[in-house]
Backbone bond lengths (Angstrom), bond angles and torsions (degrees), N, CA, C in turn:
res aa  C-N    CA-C-N  psi(-1)  N-CA   C-N-CA  omega(-1)  CA-C   N-CA-C  phi
1 M - - - 1.428 - - 1.557 109.45 -
2 T 1.269 120.20 125.84 1.338 120.94 176.84 1.465 121.66 -73.78
3 I 1.372 120.55 162.21 1.573 116.41 -177.84 1.528 111.13 -60.73
4 L 1.295 116.99 -35.10 1.462 121.75 -177.90 1.572 107.60 -64.13
5 K 1.380 115.37 -49.85 1.428 117.98 -179.70 1.473 110.81 -55.73
6 T 1.404 115.28 -42.78 1.409 120.82 -176.51 1.632 112.40 -60.84
7 I 1.367 108.72 -39.91 1.531 117.05 -179.04 1.483 106.31 -66.30
8 L 1.320 117.34 -47.04 1.564 117.87 -172.84 1.451 117.91 -90.76
9 G 1.285 114.78 -8.91 1.502 117.66 173.51 1.466 114.03 100.63
10 G 1.349 121.42 14.95 1.555 121.76 178.78 1.527 114.74 80.91
11 A 1.393 108.12 147.45 1.492 116.93 -175.33 1.483 107.88 -67.51
12 A 1.339 112.84 152.00 1.616 118.93 178.72 1.494 109.34 -149.86
13 A 1.317 112.44 143.65 1.472 119.67 174.66 1.424 112.59 -65.41
14 L 1.312 120.37 -15.39 1.474 128.34 -174.83 1.546 107.59 -50.10
15 A 1.383 116.99 -40.41 1.363 118.36 -173.09 1.495 114.07 -65.50
16 L 1.255 119.63 -22.97 1.488 123.18 -177.19 1.565 109.93 -95.36
17 S 1.330 117.27 4.42 1.528 118.04 -176.99 1.513 108.57 -67.66
18 T 1.286 115.03 147.51 1.435 123.01 177.53 1.595 114.72 -101.28
19 A 1.383 110.32 7.78 1.417 116.96 175.37 1.464 112.12 -63.25
20 A 1.403 110.42 153.08 1.573 118.14 -176.47 1.536 103.18 -80.26
21 Y 1.360 113.99 138.42 1.494 120.18 169.96 1.511 108.61 -134.57
22 A 1.281 116.02 170.34 1.529 117.91 -175.68 1.461 107.46 -70.61
23 D 1.398 122.34 -37.37 1.430 121.62 175.36 1.524 108.02 -134.31
24 E 1.259 124.54 109.57 1.475 126.96 176.70 1.598 107.80 -109.76
25 L 1.234 112.24 110.22 1.504 120.52 -178.75 1.508 110.78 -88.00
26 K 1.307 118.98 136.96 1.494 123.14 176.95 1.411 109.59 -97.13
27 L 1.439 113.64 121.77 1.464 119.15 172.84 1.511 109.29 -111.01
28 A 1.384 114.12 124.89 1.422 119.89 -175.16 1.549 113.07 -109.31
29 H 1.300 116.14 140.56 1.443 119.92 172.77 1.450 109.73 -147.02
30 F 1.316 117.13 162.31 1.455 124.85 -167.18 1.595 113.07 -99.02
31 S 1.279 118.93 -4.68 1.426 127.06 -174.67 1.479 113.89 -101.57
32 S 1.260 119.96 167.93 1.492 126.38 -173.85 1.505 109.14 -78.57
33 T 1.314 113.89 174.00 1.458 119.97 -179.98 1.500 111.62 -74.54
34 K 1.352 115.01 -6.95 1.505 117.88 -179.85 1.419 108.97 -93.08
35 Y 1.360 120.60 -13.78 1.418 124.74 179.56 1.504 117.43 -55.37
36 H 1.268 121.90 129.09 1.468 124.40 -168.43 1.429 110.46 -57.09
37 L 1.312 122.46 -38.38 1.506 117.81 -179.68 1.559 113.38 -75.18
38 H 1.267 115.49 -21.62 1.520 122.16 176.14 1.586 105.00 -62.36
39 N 1.285 116.84 -46.03 1.447 118.52 -174.82 1.575 113.00 -90.35
40 E 1.346 114.74 -21.78 1.501 112.90 -171.19 1.550 111.12 -113.80
41 M 1.377 112.00 -1.65 1.591 112.85 174.63 1.508 111.43 -130.14
42 F 1.377 112.59 -51.84 1.516 116.63 -172.07 1.501 113.17 -71.02
43 L 1.326 120.03 -44.36 1.365 122.52 -177.09 1.532 111.96 -73.18
44 P 1.244 118.31 -41.55 1.541 125.89 172.79 1.500 111.05 -58.45
45 L 1.390 120.17 -39.87 1.376 127.19 -179.04 1.564 107.71 -60.72
46 A 1.289 112.01 -48.81 1.497 119.56 176.32 1.438 114.17 -57.58
47 E 1.322 119.35 -49.19 1.433 122.41 177.25 1.575 112.89 -61.19
48 Q 1.238 116.02 -38.75 1.479 118.53 -176.43 1.517 110.20 -71.47
49 I 1.281 117.94 -39.11 1.625 118.82 -178.65 1.518 104.87 -68.50
50 A 1.348 113.80 -43.41 1.503 114.20 -174.76 1.675 111.14 -65.08
51 E 1.286 114.41 -32.79 1.344 119.43 178.38 1.511 111.26 -72.42
52 A 1.354 118.27 -41.49 1.416 125.22 -175.80 1.520 111.42 -67.89
53 T 1.401 116.25 -27.75 1.517 121.63 -174.72 1.463 105.54 -105.71
54 G 1.346 126.92 7.45 1.370 125.25 -175.18 1.574 114.07 55.05
55 G 1.340 116.02 35.74 1.489 125.72 174.67 1.520 109.92 81.70
56 A 1.361 121.76 3.94 1.450 122.78 178.51 1.536 112.72 -67.57
57 T 1.382 112.10 -34.47 1.463 119.19 175.28 1.548 112.42 -123.49
58 T 1.226 121.77 130.36 1.475 119.35 -176.50 1.615 103.52 -137.13
59 I 1.326 110.75 165.83 1.492 123.22 175.63 1.496 111.66 -119.33
60 R 1.198 117.55 124.49 1.594 120.79 170.83 1.571 105.00 -100.84
61 V 1.191 111.36 130.88 1.519 116.78 175.85 1.461 116.12 -100.43
62 Y 1.390 114.88 125.68 1.382 120.85 -174.73 1.589 105.72 -108.60
63 P 1.388 118.52 102.38 1.446 115.38 -174.07 1.535 109.23 -92.70
64 G 1.349 114.36 177.66 1.534 118.95 168.42 1.395 114.94 62.39
65 G 1.468 119.33 29.45 1.335 116.54 -178.57 1.457 120.65 69.58
66 E 1.316 119.41 25.36 1.436 122.85 -176.92 1.467 110.18 -67.48
67 L 1.324 125.05 -26.13 1.462 124.62 176.64 1.508 109.40 -104.26
68 G 1.315 121.03 22.05 1.399 125.51 -178.93 1.454 115.78 142.59
69 K 1.290 125.16 120.29 1.418 127.52 -173.57 1.496 113.55 -70.63
70 G 1.269 114.41 143.64 1.489 120.85 171.00 1.522 114.55 87.08
71 P 1.334 118.09 154.52 1.425 123.41 179.46 1.600 114.50 -81.90
72 V 1.327 118.02 -26.20 1.412 121.46 -172.43 1.506 114.39 -58.47
73 K 1.305 120.99 -40.74 1.390 125.14 -171.26 1.651 109.20 -94.73
74 Q 1.253 121.31 7.24 1.391 122.90 -177.20 1.446 114.98 -58.02
75 Y 1.285 122.62 -42.05 1.573 130.01 176.00 1.541 105.94 -59.13
76 D 1.194 115.69 -46.89 1.522 122.82 -177.57 1.535 106.96 -62.26
77 R 1.263 120.23 -37.78 1.464 123.45 -177.77 1.488 115.48 -66.57
78 V 1.414 112.39 -33.12 1.428 116.94 -178.08 1.607 108.70 -83.95
79 L 1.396 115.34 -31.03 1.470 120.16 176.31 1.568 107.82 -65.28
80 D 1.253 118.12 -41.75 1.424 127.13 -176.45 1.439 114.13 -77.62
81 G 1.364 118.88 -9.76 1.446 122.11 -176.11 1.603 119.59 73.78
82 V 1.388 110.87 14.78 1.481 114.25 173.40 1.444 109.91 -65.59
83 A 1.325 120.78 -37.37 1.428 127.25 163.96 1.434 117.69 -128.21
84 D 1.252 113.16 149.81 1.605 116.25 -174.92 1.532 110.61 -78.93
85 I 1.371 114.02 -27.64 1.493 118.51 177.85 1.510 109.15 -138.55
86 V 1.203 119.67 137.06 1.480 121.59 176.90 1.434 110.01 -136.16
87 Y 1.502 114.22 144.77 1.449 125.52 168.74 1.459 106.12 -90.73
88 A 1.377 112.55 119.92 1.481 117.11 178.87 1.504 113.31 -142.63
89 L 1.336 114.40 176.00 1.467 124.01 173.71 1.455 110.48 -113.41
90 P 1.311 119.23 119.34 1.499 119.65 177.36 1.563 112.63 -56.75
91 G 1.328 111.71 -24.97 1.554 108.34 -178.54 1.450 117.52 -65.12
92 Y 1.312 117.31 -15.33 1.453 121.02 176.48 1.525 114.37 -78.65
93 T 1.296 112.09 -15.58 1.521 117.60 172.21 1.543 107.73 -132.27
94 A 1.351 110.56 57.66 1.520 117.22 -172.05 1.518 115.21 -57.69
95 S 1.337 115.92 -33.50 1.495 116.15 175.97 1.560 117.27 -53.97
96 Q 1.335 113.90 -26.93 1.433 122.69 -177.06 1.597 111.88 -84.71
97 F 1.253 112.05 -13.84 1.584 115.75 -172.13 1.557 109.75 -137.13
98 K 1.355 117.47 45.44 1.413 120.80 -177.44 1.523 114.33 -58.47
99 K 1.224 115.73 -37.99 1.439 123.83 -172.32 1.616 106.55 -77.86
100 T 1.341 114.62 -53.06 1.434 123.31 -177.76 1.572 106.81 -55.52
101 L 1.320 121.97 -42.47 1.389 124.92 -171.52 1.525 112.95 -80.29
102 L 1.244 121.33 4.49 1.416 119.44 167.10 1.465 114.18 -59.14
103 V 1.335 117.49 -30.03 1.531 120.42 179.56 1.521 110.33 -64.38
104 E 1.293 118.01 -11.75 1.534 118.44 -179.97 1.506 105.93 -67.68
105 F 1.406 120.19 -33.47 1.338 122.53 -172.67 1.533 118.12 -72.36
106 P 1.310 123.20 122.93 1.508 118.08 176.01 1.543 107.29 -66.57
107 G 1.310 107.18 141.15 1.550 115.34 -176.75 1.543 111.51 104.91
108 I 1.322 115.24 -25.25 1.546 115.95 176.19 1.600 105.33 -69.19
109 V 1.252 116.31 -47.02 1.475 121.37 -177.71 1.503 105.61 -123.82
110 P 1.339 121.56 122.91 1.474 119.38 176.10 1.548 111.83 -51.14
111 G 1.390 117.27 144.98 1.484 123.98 -171.84 1.480 112.36 -55.92
112 N 1.349 119.55 -27.37 1.586 120.00 -170.37 1.477 106.34 -99.47
113 E 1.253 125.26 8.69 1.370 129.20 175.69 1.537 115.65 -84.20
114 D 1.283 119.59 146.68 1.412 124.17 179.02 1.518 107.73 -83.17
115 I 1.363 115.59 95.61 1.487 119.19 -169.37 1.531 110.54 -69.16
116 T 1.445 113.23 -41.12 1.454 117.48 -179.00 1.574 111.76 -57.29
117 K 1.313 113.54 -44.20 1.479 117.98 176.11 1.473 111.86 -61.42
118 K 1.311 121.36 -42.98 1.454 125.31 -179.84 1.512 109.53 -61.20
119 M 1.380 117.06 -44.50 1.447 124.02 -177.56 1.563 108.95 -57.90
120 W 1.266 115.57 -49.21 1.487 119.83 -179.07 1.438 115.40 -68.33
121 E 1.310 116.84 -32.34 1.466 118.08 175.92 1.518 111.31 -67.53
122 N 1.321 117.05 -21.26 1.454 117.29 178.08 1.520 113.26 -126.82
123 I 1.316 113.43 38.57 1.451 122.26 -176.20 1.525 114.65 -60.43
124 D 1.339 114.83 -30.39 1.562 114.70 -179.15 1.463 111.69 -64.21
125 I 1.244 116.94 -22.34 1.509 121.19 -178.61 1.514 110.91 -61.08
126 I 1.380 112.85 -45.63 1.422 121.93 -176.61 1.505 118.48 -98.87
127 S 1.378 116.21 2.49 1.442 120.78 -172.02 1.585 113.62 -57.82
128 D 1.340 113.29 -33.77 1.444 121.74 -176.13 1.487 110.62 -63.87
129 E 1.329 120.22 -23.57 1.391 122.80 -177.56 1.502 111.07 -83.28
130 F 1.291 116.46 -8.21 1.550 121.32 179.65 1.610 107.19 -113.33
131 R 1.297 117.22 9.37 1.481 118.01 -177.39 1.546 118.07 -60.15
132 R 1.416 112.92 -19.34 1.545 112.36 178.02 1.456 111.92 -82.95
133 T 1.268 122.35 -5.78 1.363 125.48 176.46 1.589 108.06 -133.73
134 K 1.280 114.99 173.94 1.590 120.75 163.25 1.449 112.05 -98.70
135 L 1.362 113.77 115.05 1.444 120.95 -176.97 1.550 110.45 -75.50
136 L 1.437 112.21 119.28 1.464 115.35 178.64 1.527 107.97 -103.53
137 G 1.290 118.86 -27.44 1.442 119.30 179.40 1.609 113.89 -161.65
138 V 1.260 112.47 144.59 1.493 115.72 174.37 1.602 105.70 -146.72
139 W 1.292 115.33 136.46 1.406 117.64 -173.33 1.544 110.82 -161.75
140 T 1.338 118.92 164.79 1.518 124.04 176.41 1.482 108.63 -116.87
141 A 1.295 117.34 162.64 1.454 125.61 172.25 1.553 106.49 -99.02
142 E 1.246 119.42 -163.72 1.454 125.91 174.49 1.444 104.64 -69.31
143 P 1.438 121.35 150.28 1.409 121.33 171.96 1.466 117.73 -57.32
144 G 1.319 115.42 145.64 1.511 115.29 -169.38 1.572 111.84 -70.26
145 K 1.405 109.83 155.53 1.457 119.01 172.64 1.527 107.18 -119.13
146 L 1.316 114.84 171.39 1.463 119.20 -177.73 1.552 100.89 -99.81
147 L 1.333 113.46 117.54 1.476 124.68 174.69 1.522 104.56 -100.12
148 M 1.399 115.92 118.00 1.397 117.23 -174.58 1.561 114.34 -122.06
149 A 1.387 116.23 131.29 1.342 121.17 -176.42 1.622 116.09 -53.70
150 D 1.379 112.15 -55.34 1.485 118.90 179.62 1.492 112.41 -149.66
151 K 1.286 119.22 7.75 1.556 119.84 179.93 1.461 105.42 -110.01
152 K 1.362 114.09 125.97 1.542 122.29 177.89 1.447 106.32 -79.02
153 V 1.282 121.06 131.72 1.486 124.87 171.63 1.507 109.17 -115.92
154 E 1.331 111.31 110.16 1.498 120.49 178.18 1.481 114.20 -113.39
155 K 1.306 123.14 -13.32 1.376 128.71 177.88 1.567 108.55 -151.42
156 L 1.372 117.63 167.60 1.349 126.00 -171.95 1.491 109.31 -57.79
157 S 1.334 119.15 -46.39 1.480 126.80 -171.96 1.573 110.14 -63.06
158 D 1.399 115.66 -23.14 1.428 114.14 -178.63 1.522 114.53 -71.87
159 L 1.284 122.16 -12.55 1.383 129.28 171.67 1.470 115.97 -79.44
160 A 1.356 119.57 -10.74 1.452 118.87 179.64 1.515 113.26 -63.12
161 G 1.300 115.97 130.95 1.506 124.40 -176.59 1.438 120.10 79.40
162 L 1.400 113.62 -8.16 1.531 120.30 178.63 1.547 114.56 -78.47
163 K 1.278 113.93 145.36 1.540 116.66 173.79 1.431 110.15 -101.59
164 I 1.378 115.14 123.71 1.470 124.14 -178.53 1.439 110.96 -114.96
165 R 1.259 119.89 125.01 1.419 124.69 175.84 1.579 108.43 -69.80
166 V 1.359 115.43 139.43 1.433 119.23 176.83 1.500 108.55 -134.12
167 P 1.361 117.63 154.62 1.558 122.10 -174.35 1.594 108.13 -90.76
168 S 1.332 119.08 -8.58 1.527 118.21 -172.17 1.485 108.17 -160.13
169 K 1.279 109.46 170.05 1.530 117.68 -179.49 1.500 109.19 -66.63
170 N 1.330 123.00 -42.21 1.424 124.85 179.58 1.469 112.43 -60.58
171 T 1.384 115.26 -46.69 1.513 119.39 -179.86 1.515 107.32 -63.56
172 G 1.318 117.36 -30.98 1.479 117.71 177.77 1.554 112.47 -69.79
173 L 1.317 114.30 -30.47 1.510 113.82 173.21 1.404 116.62 -73.42
174 V 1.363 116.50 -27.94 1.424 119.56 174.16 1.520 111.88 -67.10
175 V 1.427 114.28 -47.10 1.396 116.19 178.35 1.558 116.76 -58.32
176 E 1.378 110.48 -37.16 1.416 115.64 179.74 1.548 112.53 -74.02
177 A 1.358 118.64 -25.50 1.463 121.19 171.19 1.470 109.04 -70.92
178 W 1.237 120.82 -21.24 1.475 124.00 178.18 1.562 111.34 -85.93
179 G 1.378 115.97 -8.59 1.473 119.69 177.49 1.477 113.61 101.23
180 A 1.379 121.90 2.85 1.405 118.42 -179.27 1.525 107.93 -102.29
181 T 1.350 117.75 172.91 1.437 125.34 175.08 1.578 110.65 -90.88
182 A 1.293 122.50 124.60 1.497 121.33 -178.94 1.477 110.28 -86.82
183 V 1.334 116.54 137.80 1.408 120.53 175.64 1.617 107.49 -124.95
184 S 1.272 113.58 119.37 1.482 113.02 -172.94 1.670 107.17 -95.25
185 M 1.299 113.31 134.76 1.454 120.11 178.16 1.480 109.17 -164.39
186 P 1.394 117.45 152.93 1.541 115.98 176.59 1.542 108.86 -69.75
187 I 1.272 110.02 152.19 1.543 125.86 177.44 1.530 113.41 -47.02
188 T 1.288 111.95 -32.12 1.565 118.42 -174.96 1.598 105.84 -75.58
189 Q 1.149 123.31 -14.43 1.444 124.97 173.03 1.459 121.11 -97.16
190 V 1.242 113.70 -5.45 1.562 120.75 -171.83 1.533 107.96 -72.30
191 Y 1.212 122.82 -41.19 1.489 120.61 -177.01 1.541 111.23 -54.53
192 T 1.243 115.37 -53.61 1.500 120.59 -179.75 1.520 111.61 -62.15
193 S 1.261 115.03 -38.87 1.529 119.85 -179.44 1.531 112.18 -70.62
194 M 1.210 116.53 -30.18 1.469 118.92 177.11 1.555 109.95 -82.72
195 E 1.202 115.93 -32.51 1.465 124.03 -178.31 1.639 106.74 -71.30
196 T 1.292 115.24 -38.47 1.475 120.65 -176.51 1.539 114.26 -91.84
197 G 1.323 118.78 -9.63 1.451 122.64 -179.00 1.505 113.56 85.12
198 V 1.299 116.91 14.21 1.520 121.78 175.11 1.573 105.33 -64.50
199 V 1.219 119.97 -38.16 1.463 128.54 176.04 1.498 109.54 -128.09
200 D 1.349 118.01 147.63 1.422 121.15 179.07 1.524 112.05 -88.16
201 G 1.372 114.81 -18.35 1.457 117.70 -174.61 1.516 110.19 -176.27
202 V 1.290 115.57 -177.27 1.460 120.19 176.91 1.471 112.95 -145.98
203 L 1.315 117.87 138.96 1.545 121.71 167.96 1.466 112.75 -90.41
204 V 1.273 113.98 112.54 1.509 120.84 -173.17 1.543 108.72 -163.65
205 D 1.360 113.99 163.90 1.440 116.86 175.76 1.645 109.14 -74.53
206 T 1.269 115.39 151.59 1.418 116.48 -169.86 1.491 120.35 -79.65
207 S 1.384 114.86 7.41 1.477 119.04 172.97 1.486 110.87 -60.36
208 V 1.311 114.24 -28.58 1.619 116.18 -174.98 1.427 111.39 -78.62
209 L 1.282 118.61 -3.69 1.539 119.42 165.79 1.505 113.64 -56.03
210 K 1.401 115.05 -35.68 1.364 121.85 172.92 1.463 116.79 -105.02
211 S 1.381 120.14 -46.88 1.463 120.95 -174.73 1.572 112.36 -61.75
212 F 1.321 117.69 -36.64 1.405 119.96 179.05 1.624 110.14 -113.62
213 K 1.276 116.05 19.05 1.484 125.08 171.72 1.624 110.65 62.50
214 L 1.300 120.97 17.90 1.468 121.33 -173.73 1.544 111.65 -67.44
215 G 1.330 115.19 -13.89 1.520 120.91 177.04 1.597 105.87 -59.72
216 E 1.250 120.15 -33.04 1.398 122.52 -176.82 1.531 113.14 -70.01
217 V 1.299 117.04 -21.18 1.476 121.33 178.65 1.444 115.61 -117.40
218 T 1.335 116.76 16.13 1.495 124.17 -174.91 1.472 108.44 -114.56
219 K 1.249 122.36 127.29 1.410 122.63 179.28 1.617 110.68 -107.94
220 Y 1.333 117.98 -28.96 1.403 120.76 -179.62 1.574 108.53 -135.74
221 V 1.373 111.25 141.51 1.496 117.29 172.80 1.520 108.30 -122.57
222 T 1.307 115.54 117.51 1.485 120.04 177.48 1.494 113.99 -95.79
223 T 1.380 114.01 126.46 1.389 119.49 -172.48 1.561 107.70 -132.77
224 G 1.298 116.96 171.47 1.460 120.63 177.81 1.511 114.05 113.34
225 M 1.244 121.84 -32.73 1.542 122.42 175.87 1.470 107.19 -83.16
226 D 1.382 114.68 165.21 1.520 118.73 172.13 1.471 104.07 -75.16
227 G 1.314 115.92 115.40 1.425 122.24 177.13 1.542 112.83 -87.30
228 S 1.361 112.88 168.70 1.485 120.20 176.59 1.532 107.95 -71.00
229 N 1.373 114.75 157.66 1.453 123.98 -175.93 1.421 108.14 -116.20
230 S 1.361 118.74 116.50 1.427 121.38 175.15 1.483 110.07 -83.69
231 V 1.362 118.48 138.76 1.466 125.07 177.63 1.425 110.62 -106.40
232 F 1.433 112.82 139.33 1.402 121.54 -177.63 1.556 109.77 -120.74
233 M 1.368 119.34 150.69 1.327 116.77 175.23 1.497 116.40 -145.56
234 L 1.352 121.75 154.34 1.425 128.71 174.42 1.590 105.45 -120.27
235 V 1.332 111.25 106.75 1.514 114.06 -179.90 1.440 112.24 -123.85
236 M 1.314 116.69 158.18 1.531 125.47 -176.43 1.470 109.84 -118.56
237 N 1.303 113.61 144.67 1.459 122.82 176.56 1.593 105.88 -64.04
238 R 1.320 110.72 131.87 1.478 118.68 -177.41 1.497 118.47 -57.45
239 D 1.423 117.51 -39.56 1.357 119.60 173.97 1.528 115.57 -69.83
240 S 1.383 114.24 -33.20 1.457 116.74 173.87 1.574 112.21 -65.53
241 W 1.264 113.09 -36.64 1.471 115.92 176.08 1.486 114.55 -67.90
242 D 1.319 114.99 -39.47 1.562 119.60 178.98 1.481 109.42 -71.12
243 S 1.313 122.90 -20.57 1.457 125.37 -177.20 1.545 108.92 -76.07
244 L 1.294 120.04 -16.72 1.384 126.44 -176.85 1.544 109.01 -84.17
245 D 1.347 118.12 138.68 1.565 120.03 179.05 1.549 102.77 -71.01
246 A 1.387 105.25 166.11 1.488 115.89 -173.90 1.486 113.86 -59.68
247 D 1.328 115.39 -35.44 1.416 120.67 -175.85 1.561 109.39 -67.18
248 T 1.336 111.41 -42.14 1.509 115.68 -177.18 1.533 110.01 -69.95
249 Q 1.344 115.86 -39.29 1.441 120.31 172.74 1.500 114.02 -54.47
250 A 1.357 117.22 -48.30 1.476 119.83 177.42 1.486 112.50 -63.10
251 K 1.343 120.74 -33.81 1.478 120.15 179.48 1.487 109.78 -74.02
252 L 1.305 120.16 -31.78 1.429 125.83 -177.87 1.574 108.64 -70.19
253 E 1.348 112.72 -43.75 1.456 120.98 178.85 1.536 109.92 -67.91
254 A 1.307 120.11 -28.99 1.481 123.04 176.06 1.552 112.22 -66.60
255 I 1.307 109.36 -42.29 1.426 117.45 179.27 1.508 114.34 -69.61
256 A 1.289 117.83 -47.86 1.417 123.39 -175.68 1.513 113.27 -88.16
257 G 1.302 122.49 -155.97 1.435 120.00 176.96 1.559 115.78 91.50
258 A 1.286 114.97 -147.84 1.375 122.01 -168.90 1.585 112.69 -71.78
259 E 1.328 116.32 -33.92 1.393 119.64 -176.75 1.675 106.39 -75.31
260 M 1.195 115.81 -48.57 1.481 116.05 178.83 1.495 111.08 -63.45
261 S 1.289 122.34 -36.36 1.467 124.56 174.84 1.582 108.39 -59.77
262 Q 1.341 113.98 -50.17 1.407 114.50 -179.27 1.670 112.95 -57.46
263 G 1.309 110.63 -36.19 1.405 114.37 171.79 1.460 117.67 -61.13
264 G 1.367 114.86 -39.51 1.403 124.76 176.64 1.556 107.56 -59.80
265 H 1.305 119.62 -48.74 1.431 124.24 177.80 1.474 111.97 -56.72
266 V 1.359 116.70 -50.17 1.492 118.02 -178.61 1.524 110.21 -64.70
267 T 1.295 117.51 -37.01 1.553 121.15 179.36 1.448 110.03 -62.88
268 M 1.332 120.34 -43.94 1.467 123.84 -176.91 1.556 111.41 -76.49
269 S 1.277 114.88 -37.10 1.505 118.98 177.32 1.523 111.69 -65.97
270 T 1.386 114.60 -44.07 1.388 115.91 176.88 1.501 114.88 -65.77
271 A 1.317 115.38 -32.17 1.503 120.99 -178.31 1.557 104.43 -70.52
272 G 1.262 120.54 -34.08 1.507 123.80 179.69 1.540 111.26 -68.63
273 V 1.322 113.46 -45.51 1.472 117.30 174.51 1.451 116.03 -56.32
274 K 1.300 108.99 -47.58 1.556 115.64 -175.73 1.484 108.39 -71.18
275 A 1.274 123.10 -37.01 1.457 125.69 179.41 1.445 111.46 -61.00
276 L 1.420 112.90 -51.01 1.439 119.58 177.50 1.551 116.25 -53.10
277 E 1.379 111.33 -47.31 1.519 119.36 179.63 1.497 111.94 -64.60
278 A 1.389 118.85 -39.77 1.405 119.39 174.98 1.456 114.21 -67.92
279 W 1.386 119.18 -39.33 1.424 119.05 173.87 1.480 115.71 -64.66
280 A 1.283 118.55 -39.73 1.448 119.09 176.11 1.560 114.74 -67.64
281 A 1.282 113.77 -34.59 1.491 120.01 172.11 1.415 111.76 -59.47
282 D 1.358 119.42 -33.52 1.435 123.78 -176.66 1.469 114.15 -89.87
283 G 1.345 114.90 10.57 1.522 119.86 173.39 1.505 118.68 110.00
284 G 1.402 115.11 -1.76 1.423 119.23 171.78 1.514 117.00 -65.55
285 E 1.241 124.36 149.32 1.454 124.32 -175.99 1.589 111.44 -108.24
286 V 1.228 119.85 117.34 1.467 129.86 173.94 1.468 108.84 -84.77
287 V 1.346 115.72 120.54 1.464 123.45 179.56 1.548 109.06 -101.67
288 E 1.337 119.99 105.84 1.366 123.50 -177.69 1.543 110.87 -89.82
289 L 1.258 124.15 111.35 1.483 125.96 -178.49 1.422 110.62 -48.01
290 S 1.317 124.13 146.52 1.415 128.71 160.94 1.503 108.05 -68.25
291 A 1.365 118.28 162.75 1.437 123.66 176.31 1.450 111.05 -59.54
292 E 1.321 119.94 -40.07 1.424 128.17 176.82 1.535 110.72 -57.79
293 A 1.380 113.22 -52.28 1.440 118.18 -175.94 1.607 108.39 -66.82
294 K 1.269 115.93 -46.67 1.540 119.20 171.64 1.505 113.20 -43.19
295 A 1.303 112.53 -55.38 1.542 118.97 -174.19 1.556 109.10 -55.10
296 E 1.425 115.13 -36.06 1.494 118.49 -176.78 1.486 106.20 -68.35
297 F 1.301 120.06 -47.83 1.548 120.11 -175.75 1.526 108.81 -65.71
298 D 1.363 118.26 -44.11 1.443 118.85 -178.08 1.485 110.43 -66.88
299 A 1.289 125.19 -35.36 1.426 123.58 179.75 1.421 109.84 -61.45
300 A 1.290 116.45 -41.99 1.507 119.59 -178.01 1.516 108.16 -64.99
301 S 1.267 115.64 -43.87 1.509 121.33 179.80 1.580 114.45 -61.26
302 V 1.271 115.66 -44.51 1.468 119.30 178.01 1.535 110.63 -63.64
303 A 1.383 116.58 -41.04 1.453 116.29 179.46 1.514 110.29 -65.52
304 L 1.323 121.24 -35.36 1.403 123.54 175.92 1.540 111.94 -62.79
305 A 1.277 115.98 -50.28 1.461 123.54 179.11 1.488 111.84 -53.09
306 E 1.281 119.07 -43.31 1.454 123.83 177.97 1.369 107.54 -66.14
307 K 1.325 127.00 -44.33 1.364 131.97 -176.97 1.517 108.47 -59.03
308 M 1.397 116.36 -53.21 1.437 121.67 -176.77 1.491 113.38 -62.67
309 I 1.322 120.01 -38.35 1.421 123.12 173.66 1.574 112.63 -55.00
310 A 1.301 114.76 -48.50 1.423 121.16 177.61 1.455 113.87 -60.37
311 E 1.392 114.38 -43.24 1.506 115.71 -179.32 1.501 110.70 -70.16
312 L 1.327 122.44 -35.08 1.399 122.06 -177.72 1.595 109.73 -72.91
313 E 1.291 117.52 -34.64 1.486 122.15 171.86 1.584 110.22 -58.06
314 A 1.340 111.67 -46.91 1.451 117.25 -178.50 1.535 111.45 -62.09
315 D 1.331 114.37 -23.21 1.535 116.62 175.51 1.482 117.12 -96.29
316 G 1.343 112.92 10.44 1.569 122.58 175.90 1.515 110.88 85.87
317 V 1.263 119.00 15.33 1.515 120.09 176.80 1.564 108.73 -92.62
318 S 1.321 123.84 126.32 1.369 125.17 -174.78 1.464 111.01 -75.81
319 A 1.343 120.31 61.65 1.395 125.20 -171.04 1.619 111.36 -75.31
320 A 1.217 116.37 -32.88 1.458 124.15 -178.86 1.489 108.76 -63.77
321 E 1.287 120.31 -46.26 1.506 124.50 177.88 1.497 110.33 -60.25
322 W 1.316 116.86 -46.54 1.450 121.84 -179.42 1.553 114.99 -66.17
323 A 1.367 113.07 -36.15 1.506 117.68 176.45 1.500 110.61 -67.83
324 A 1.251 113.30 -43.72 1.541 124.54 -175.73 1.591 107.60 -61.81
325 A 1.357 112.85 -41.71 1.473 117.44 -178.76 1.508 109.72 -69.96
326 L 1.357 118.14 -36.91 1.430 119.29 177.24 1.500 114.40 -68.30
327 K 1.306 116.85 -29.74 1.369 119.10 178.43 1.503 116.44 -79.03
């Protein structure tokens, strides 16, 4: 049993029941029913709230884009009330989360730090960016690695002229600081793009080697540098939240929040480690950067982070306060 299952009480078929309840909330995500968070966060969350409210409030999980295809529009779906709760990446709507997404830059938080914990210890600094929804969870996975279709990356100069898929604007800036060309696209399109040569690789956490089958089109994984950090969130429509009575709100807040988010981080990080180990055991080659090569990558990343803090401050975003808190 995973840490997240322990926190939330174990997965249950109850979430997919079509029985009528006083309040049935719709939780939408874009991944399959085999996705680790589907089974270790979303279904357990549904069971826990049903148990806490004696069945008066339940959550029905809609996987695989049943309420709208693809991850890019997830945030819009919760704002518009298509779903009551969505699993989304702030990076797809980066203009809404400029301060929060500073954690995407390597050098803002040292690579060996628990970023999810740091975010929740300082959540008040970024709470204004979530004001349009009710924040239930926010967390990061393991820092991203370079998953390459057939080009081996052993030093910074190896990235020159290569096209690297990125999940967000900030990650794109990281890739460009490293000398490559950034290509933005949803994770659901990456397999075909790597297979057909539209992109040479992707900067992402290694859980996708299994969860999105990218291991089948990846020959090399480069690790060792401080990679970018993808941010994930579980947010609720504000009207849906306000429709719950105070007691139910309190129960949902007790279930969600920092502890659930930490479980999400552990689940995704563990999935990444296991996926990389299995992929390597199956013949994939892990490229560990030399100390000299790592220093090249990290110097470029730190310079970019400092530049972005200055630019955001000039735009009136309190980026320096957030960065200092994270450090």
